[in-house]
C-alpha positions in Angstrom: 119.6 96.7 -199.3 123.0 98.3 -199.5 123.8 101.9 -200.0 124.8 101.4 -203.8 121.6 99.5 -204.4 119.4 101.9 -202.9 120.8 104.9 -205.0 121.1 102.9 -208.3 118.1 104.8 -209.7 120.0 108.1 -209.3 121.2 109.5 -212.5 124.8 110.5 -212.2 124.3 114.4 -212.8 121.7 114.7 -210.0 123.0 116.5 -206.7 121.2 114.6 -204.0 121.9 117.6 -201.5 119.7 120.1 -203.3 115.9 119.7 -203.3 113.6 119.8 -206.1 110.1 120.8 -206.6 109.2 117.5 -208.5 110.9 115.1 -205.8 109.0 117.1 -203.1 105.9 116.5 -204.8 106.6 113.0 -205.4 107.0 112.7 -201.6 103.8 114.5 -200.7 101.9 112.1 -203.0 103.6 109.1 -201.3 106.2 108.4 -203.9 109.5 106.9 -203.1 111.9 108.8 -205.6 112.9 111.5 -203.3 115.9 112.3 -201.0 116.3 113.1 -197.3 116.6 116.8 -198.4 113.5 116.8 -200.3 111.6 115.2 -197.3 113.1 117.7 -195.1 111.8 120.5 -197.4 108.5 118.8 -197.7 108.4 118.5 -193.6 109.3 122.1 -193.2 106.5 123.1 -195.5 104.2 120.6 -193.7 105.0 122.2 -190.3 104.1 125.5 -191.5 101.0 124.5 -193.2 99.6 121.1 -192.0 97.7 119.1 -194.5 99.9 120.4 -197.4 100.0 116.7 -198.9 96.1 117.0 -199.2 96.7 120.0 -201.5 99.3 118.2 -203.7 96.6 115.2 -204.0 93.7 117.3 -204.8 96.0 118.7 -207.6 96.6 115.3 -208.9 92.9 114.5 -209.0 92.4 117.6 -210.8 94.6 116.5 -213.6 92.8 113.4 -214.0 89.4 115.0 -214.5 91.0 117.7 -216.9 92.3 115.1 -218.9 89.1 113.1 -219.1 87.1 116.6 -219.8 89.7 117.0 -222.7 89.0 113.7 -224.3 85.3 114.3 -224.3 85.9 117.3 -226.2 87.8 115.5 -228.8 91.4 116.0 -227.8 93.7 113.3 -228.6 97.0 114.7 -228.0 98.5 116.3 -225.0 101.8 118.6 -223.9 102.2 118.0 -220.0 104.5 120.7 -219.0 106.5 120.2 -215.8 105.2 116.8 -215.9 107.2 115.6 -212.8 108.1 112.2 -211.7 105.6 109.4 -212.9 103.1 108.5 -210.2 99.6 107.4 -209.9 97.6 108.3 -212.7 99.8 109.8 -215.5 98.4 111.7 -218.2 99.1 108.7 -220.9 97.7 106.0 -218.6 94.3 107.9 -218.3 94.2 109.2 -222.2 95.2 105.7 -223.7 92.9 103.7 -221.5 89.9 105.7 -223.0 91.6 106.3 -226.7 94.7 103.8 -227.2 95.6 106.3 -229.9 96.4 109.3 -228.0 99.6 110.9 -228.0 101.3 112.4 -225.2 104.7 114.5 -224.7 105.8 115.1 -221.2 108.2 117.9 -220.4 110.6 118.1 -217.3 113.8 119.6 -216.5 114.3 117.4 -213.4 116.8 114.8 -214.4 115.2 112.0 -212.2 111.7 112.6 -213.6 113.1 112.4 -217.1 115.0 109.0 -216.2 111.8 107.3 -214.5 109.4 108.8 -217.4 112.1 107.1 -219.8 111.9 103.8 -218.2 107.9 103.9 -218.0 107.7 104.8 -221.6 110.1 102.7 -223.2 107.7 100.5 -224.8 105.0 103.3 -225.5 105.1 104.5 -229.1 102.7 107.1 -228.6 104.3 108.7 -225.4 107.7 110.3 -224.7 109.5 112.6 -222.4 111.5 115.6 -223.3 114.3 116.8 -220.8 113.9 120.5 -221.3 113.2 123.8 -219.4 109.3 124.8 -220.4 110.5 128.3 -220.5 112.3 127.4 -223.7 109.5 126.3 -226.1 111.7 126.4 -229.1 113.5 123.5 -227.5 110.5 121.4 -226.9 108.5 122.0 -230.2 112.0 121.6 -231.9 112.5 118.2 -230.0 112.4 114.8 -232.0 109.7 113.6 -229.4 107.6 116.6 -230.4 107.9 116.6 -233.9 107.1 112.9 -233.9 104.2 112.9 -231.7 102.5 116.3 -232.0 100.6 117.2 -234.9 100.1 121.0 -234.7 97.3 121.3 -237.1 95.2 119.3 -234.7 94.2 120.5 -231.3 96.3 119.8 -228.3 95.5 119.6 -224.6 98.3 122.1 -223.0 98.9 121.1 -219.2 100.4 123.6 -216.9 99.7 122.1 -213.6 101.3 123.3 -210.3 104.0 124.9 -212.7 103.8 128.4 -213.1 104.2 129.5 -209.5 107.7 128.3 -210.1 108.3 131.2 -212.8 109.1 134.3 -211.0 107.6 137.6 -212.2 110.7 138.9 -214.0 110.4 135.7 -216.2 107.0 136.9 -217.4 104.8 133.7 -216.6 101.7 135.2 -218.5 103.7 135.7 -221.8 105.2 132.1 -221.7 101.6 131.0 -221.6 100.7 133.1 -224.5 103.6 131.7 -226.4 102.5 128.2 -226.0 98.8 129.1 -226.8 100.0 130.8 -230.1 101.9 127.7 -231.3 98.8 125.3 -230.9 95.6 125.6 -233.2 92.4 126.7 -232.6 90.3 124.2 -230.5 93.2 123.4 -228.3 92.7 123.5 -224.4 94.8 124.9 -221.7 94.9 123.8 -218.1 96.6 125.6 -215.4 96.5 125.1 -211.5 98.6 127.5 -209.5 99.5 127.9 -205.8 97.8 131.2 -204.1 98.2 132.7 -200.7 94.5 134.0 -201.1 93.5 131.4 -198.2 95.8 130.4 -195.4 97.8 133.5 -196.3 100.0 133.4 -193.0 100.5 129.4 -193.2 101.1 129.3 -196.9 103.6 132.3 -197.0 105.7 130.6 -193.9 105.7 127.2 -196.0 106.8 128.8 -199.1 109.4 130.8 -197.4 110.7 127.6 -195.8 110.8 125.8 -199.1 112.6 128.8 -200.8 115.2 129.0 -198.1 116.0 125.3 -198.6 118.5 126.2 -201.5 116.4 124.4 -204.1 116.7 125.5 -207.8 112.6 125.8 -207.9 111.8 129.1 -206.1 107.8 129.4 -205.5 105.8 132.5 -206.0 102.0 132.3 -204.7 99.8 134.6 -207.0 96.4 136.1 -206.4 93.2 135.2 -208.1 93.5 138.2 -210.5 96.9 137.4 -211.3 96.3 133.7 -212.1 92.8 134.7 -214.3 95.3 136.8 -216.2 97.5 134.0 -217.4 94.7 132.6 -219.6 95.0 135.7 -221.7 92.3 135.5 -224.6 91.6 131.8 -224.3 87.9 131.1 -223.2 87.5 129.7 -219.6 84.9 126.7 -219.6 82.6 126.2 -216.6 83.1 126.7 -213.7 85.8 129.2 -214.7 89.1 129.5 -212.4 88.1 127.9 -209.1 89.9 126.2 -206.3 91.0 123.0 -207.9 89.1 120.6 -205.5 85.9 122.6 -206.6 86.7 122.1 -210.5 84.1 119.6 -211.7 84.6 117.1 -208.6 83.4 113.8 -209.4 84.0 111.7 -206.1 85.2 111.9 -202.6 89.0 111.9 -203.8 88.3 115.2 -205.7 87.5 117.5 -202.7 87.9 117.5 -199.1 85.9 119.1 -196.0 88.2 122.1 -195.5 87.3 124.9 -198.0 90.6 126.5 -197.8 92.4 123.4 -198.7 90.4 123.1 -201.8 91.2 126.4 -203.1 94.7 126.6 -201.9 95.7 125.9 -205.7 93.5 127.7 -208.2 92.5 125.5 -211.4 90.8 126.3 -214.5 90.6 125.1 -218.0 90.2 127.1 -221.2 89.6 126.8 -225.0 91.4 128.6 -227.7 88.4 129.8 -229.7 90.5 132.3 -231.9 
């Protein structure tokens, strides 16, 4: 394959010399839509913290369980913020396999994630991607895709998985979460997974420092259990509460690993907006 064909999938406005969190995550999950600079960033993180790809896969498995739980609670529309590059088990495939009428709005600011989502969703009338920064909720709720697909008089499943650790403290991630919860009706559900340094502190700190030095636009901030729990605001956590994402209602061998620290490297939880 010549170089031109090999890079034909790259949008013109993407700088392949700067890593992105979405493409690093794609690489850790075994995807192919990433650049050498993303693979270098992932390898640097892996050197500092061997097994980091297992953390990424546990988070992906958590996503599947969360969507199926919300479907069981009657949720038929989803807002997936920071959805990333489409890979195995995206939200619309899980949801629509169970209920074909489910509606899904994906949101990402990474141009490659958006381009591939557009290709995947081109023939799907019940799912769409919004190219936007989730820190600007007006842009998302005011987008044609959200206005067409989201019915804000019905409960929404709001997904913020492996997203909020890319929001610095000065941007007040808890306030952003609260704003999304304010805009959806009672009966909606919120899911969060977030990187922590409560486990493997030295290794995860080294891995994050290495990623942040790679000049990417996405700078990571691991947070403590208490800091992450605060982000749920006045929503009501469902059992088992905020736990390591591998420990949140595991249903099979792909959901959890033998290493306790790996299972809890990302905290995960689901909560209901009750009032």
